[in-house]
N, C-alpha and C positions, 0 to 999 in steps of 0.2 A: 121666288128666286131672289128678289131684292133683300128679303129678310135673311135668307141663307147667306148671301154675300156679306151683308152687314155683320151677321154673327161671326162669320169666318174672319172678317177684318178685326173685330173686337178681340177674338181669340188670339190673332196674330200679334196685335198690339200688346195684349196682356202677357204673352210669351216673351216678347222683347223686353218689356218692363221688368218682368221677373228675372230674366237673364242679366239685365243691367244691375238690378238690385243685388243679385247673387255675386256678381263680380265686385261690386262696391263693398259688400259685406266681407268678401274674402280679403280684399285689399286692406280693409280697416280692422280685420280680426285681431291683430296684435294689440293695437291701441284700445280696442273694445274690452279686452280681458286682462291685459298686462301693463305693468309699468316698466320703465327702462332700468331695471335692477335684476340681479340674479338671486334666486332662492337656491341655496345650497342645502341639500338633504343628506344628512349623515345617517347611515344605517349599520346595523350589525346583522350579518347572515350567519346562522349557526345550525348545527345538527350533524347528521351523518348520512350514509347512503339510504337509510330507511326513512328518515324524517328530517325535514328542513324547516327552520323558522326564520322569520324576518322581524326585526325590531327597529323602531325609530330611536336614534341616539340623540341627535340635536338638529335644530333648524338654524340656518344662518342667512343673512341677507347682506349683499355687497353692492356697491354702485355699478351701474351699467349692465346691460345684457349683451353678450357677444355670440349668442347662438342664432339659429334660424329665426326669421321674422315672417316667413311665408311657408305655406304647406305645413302648418303647425301641427296638424293632427295626422300627418302622413309619416310613414316609416321609410327611411332609405333602404334598410335591410331588416330582416326579421330578428336576428340576434338570438342569443340564448336567454334573454330576459327582456322585459319591456317595462317602461314607466309611462303611465297615462295620467294626465291631469284633467279632471272634469269639473265643470261649473257645478257648485253644490246645489244650486236652486233648480237647474234644468237637467242636470245629468249629462250635458253635452260635452264630448271630448274636445278640449281646446288646445291640448299639446300632447305629443307622444314622442318617445325616442326608444331606441333599442340599445342593448349592451351585452357584454359577456363578463364573466367574473372568474377570478382564481378559485373562489369557493366552489363553483360548479365544476371546474376542472378537477379540483381535489376530490370531489365526490366519485370520480371515475377510478380512483386508486384504491388498492386493497385496504389501506389504512382507514378509509372512510367506512369500511364494513364493521370495524370494531371500536373505533374511536370517535369522539365528538370534538368538533373544533368550531371556533368563531372567526369571522373575517370582517374587516372594515370595508365598507363600500360607500362611495360618495357620488351623488348625481346632481346635475345642474338643470334647473328649469327657470323660465322667466318668472319674475315675481308677480303673483296674481293681484288684481285690484280688489277682488272680493273673495269670499270663502270658497275653497275648492276641496275636492276629494282626490287624493293621490293614491293610485294603485301601483304596486310593484309586484311583478310576477316573474318567477324563475321557471325555465323550461328544461326538460330532459332531452336526451339525444333522439327521442322520438317526436320532438317538437310539441310535447304535451306539457301543460302547466303542472308543476309539482309542488309549488309553494306560492302563496299570494298573501298580500297584506294591503288593506285599504285604510287610510287614515285621513282625517280632516285637518286642513291648515287654514287658520284664520289670520290674514295678513296683519291685523292689528295686535296680534298676540305679543305682549310685552316681553316674553321670554325668547323671542327670536333674536339671536345674537347678531349684532351689527359688526361686520368685519370689513377690512380692506378700505376703510375710510381714511386711515392715516398709517404711518410707519410701514409703508409697502416695501416689499423686497426690492432692492435696486435691480433695474432691468434696462435693457437696451433694445431699441427697435432695429431689427436687422433688415426688414423689408416692409414697406407700407403698401397695402393693396390699393388698386386704382379707385375702388369704392369701398370704404371701410364700413359702410352700413349694410353691404351685401357681399360678404367675403367669408373666408375660412380663417379663423384665428388659431395660430399654432404658437405654443410656448415651449421653447427649449429650456430645460431645468437642470441646474448643476447638481450633481451628486458625487460626493467624495472629492470635491475641490476645496482646498483651504483658501482663505482670503487672498493670500499671495499668489494663488494659482488661477485667479479669475480671468486673466487675459488668455491663459491657455484654454479655459472653458469657452470664452467668446470665440476664439479661433476655431475650436472644435465645433461649435454651433454653426459657424459660417461654413465649415467643411461639410457638415451634415446637410445643411440647407442646399448647398450647391449640388451635392450628390443626389438629393431628391429631385431638383429641377433639371438634372441631366437626363431624367427618365420621362418618356411620354406616358400619360398625357399631362403630367405636371409641368413639363417644359413649355408647352404651348398655352397653358392656362395659368402661368405664373402670376400674372397681375391680379388674380383672384384670391391671393393668399397674403395675410398680414402676419408677420412673424416677429416675435420678441425672444430675447435671451434673458433668463431670470437667474440672477447671481446669488443663489442660496448657498451660504458657506458651510463647510463641515469642519469639525474639530480635527478630525484625522483625514489623511489623504488616502484615497482608494476606496475599497469596499470590503465587506466581510467575506471570508471564505471558511465556512464552518467545517468543511472537509479537512482543512489544515489546522483547525482550532484557532483561527484568526478572526477576531471580532473588532470592528472599528466603529468609532462614534462618527456617524455621518448624518447629513441633513435628513435623509429619508430612511436610514437604516436598511439599505439594500443589502442583498447577499446572494451568493451563488448557492448551489445545492438545494434550490427550491424543490420540494417533493422528492428530495434525495437524488436529484439529477445534477450531475457535476457542473454542467454548463448552463443550467437554467437560472438566470439572473433576474431577480424581481425585487419589488418592495411590497410589503404587506401594509405599510403605513400610509394609507390613502388620505387620512385626515391631515397628517403632517404635510403631505404633498400639496393638498389644496390650501392649507394654511399659508404656505410660502407663496402661493399664487393669488391670494385674496386681493382684489382691487386692480389686478393686472388684466389687460385684454387677453383672454384665452378661452378656448373650448377644447381643442385637441392638444395633447401633451406628449412631448418627446423628452424623456429623461436620458441625459448623457452621463455615463459612469466613468470616473477617472481610473481606468484599469486597463492593463495590457492583456488580461486573460479573456479568451473568447467566451461570449455569452450574451444573452438578452432575452426579450420576450415582448409580445404585443397582444393587447387585450382590447377588443372592440369598445370604442367610446369610453375607455378607462385611461390607458396610457401605453406608450411604446417606450421600452427601456433597452438601451444598448451600450455595450462597452465602447469606449472612445479611442483607445490606443492600440488596438489590434489591427493587423494589416487588412482584415476583412471588415473594418468599421463601416465603410461607405455602403457596400452591398447589404450588410446586416441591418443598418438603421433604416434603409429604404424598404427592405423585406418586412421588418417589424411594423413599419407604418402601413404597409398593405393590410396587415391584420387589424391594427387599432383604428385606422381611418375608414377603410372600405370593407372590412369584414371578410377579407379574402382568406381562404383556407390554405394550409400547407399542402403543396402538391407532391411532396416526397413520401416515400414509404420506408419502413424499417425492414432491413433484411432479416434480422434475427427473430423479431416477434411483432405481430400487428397489435396496435392499440384499437380495441373495438369501439371507436368513437362514433362510427357511422353505420347503423344497422342496414343490412342489405335490402330490406323492404321499405325503407324510408328515404325520400329524396332530401339530401342536405339543403339547408337554407343558403349556405355559402354559394356565391355565383360561379365559382371556378372549379367546382368538383361535382360529380354526379354518380349516382348508383344506377342510373337509367330508369328509375321508377317513374320519373317525370322529366325525361331528357328534353322534351319539347319546350319546357319552361326555361331551359338553360341556353346552350349555344348551338342547338341542332340546326337552326337556320343559317349558321355560319359555315357549316361543314360543306365542302365542295365549292364554296364561294371565295374563301380566303385560304391562301396557301399555308399549309402546315397545321390547320385546325382540323381536329378529328376527335377520336376517342383513344386515349392512351391509358392502359390499365396500370394502377399503382399510384395512389394518392391518398391524402387524409390518413397517413401512417399505415395504410394497409396495402399489401402487395396485390390482393385480389378483391374484386367487387366494387372498387371505387376508382373512378376515372378522372383524368385531367384533360385539358383541351389540346395541349401541344406537347411535343417531346420534352421541351425545357422552357423555363420561365424564371423570373426573379423570385417567384414564390416556390420554386423547386430547388435551385442551386444558387450559391453565391457567385459561381463562375459565369452564369448566363447574364449578359449585359442589359437585358430588357425584360419588361413584363410581356407575357404572351398577349395575343390580340383580345382574348376574352377578359383577362384581368385589366387590360388597358381600357376596354369599353366599360367595365364595371366601375373603375375609378372615375372615368369621365362622367358617368351617370351620377355618381355621388357628388362630384364637384358641381355639376349642373343643379342637382337637387338643392344644395345649400345656397347657390349663388344666383340662380335665374329667377 
């Protein structure tokens, strides 16, 4: 009996020691594997609907790391693609993040059935101390990997470009987080503003910032955000409108008519975007475009881009940040034709829509407990088969003043993921 008790005590002590060791290892994981620098990875994604390829373009290193320092190998949301950094010697995943891309969106259009195109993409990871293997994978609308690339990065490689060490773009801190070591870094970037229009840009950035913090849960979690305005000048004022034959020389080369949609305003020049940001505190990007025409776009962990001088500026910039920051889906549907983005037999990864394939993983536990939350058919661009949580939401219409309860919870979870 004494032997049995002694054995149990030893096992209990060992369990406690292992638990404490695990906690310590988790707390020290960043310093174990990474330096306080950013490794910027430039890629080219190319192909068509039948085949996609991923190529490494260039590696860059800049001072300081402004992303997460905890939960390094966890994903906040699944995304349409993922980047994984593994220790070369052990194969251990030491950093992961998710994303979406314009390239994958383009693959859903008819043009991708007959044409081949290439798109720039840029991702940020903390600079490794030792050799790592980095895997990029792209996923289709059935949540299956359709293209993947693994390549090795040696941190002492002399061909890794050093950027952001000097001649940084002028920028202004609009808000400093309560704890700048555990916060979310947002950069507002000027697009289509000439040098003499920079005060207008700063004013627009302040307007956009206040619009964001007028919404919950951003309002009550405001002190967890660090925000800067980056004054990237353009030769011309405004943005290009190919539908009118108007092309302007701007910092990011943004334009309407993306994928031939009149109001779809984007930039394909992601390397230029990150060049302007080199050495500046940022992870999440909001591009403000100096135009009165309605338009914008938001891409998960890539950027949010919005017109700045249309009367709907404030709701649109907040809506697009819902996409780029929290991976929220659009909750509206097209009356004329559905875009078959969400197969009826696959549960979308986005937290605010469902096909009911796995509704239990979404907001089923909130139905009947929170007023207004239920199943409302018509979301994800489809009138039938895709459901949203409430009748209206910031992710559905510009007129609704708030995020629905499900979107609000999803955003709160993301903020906690980065900052707790």
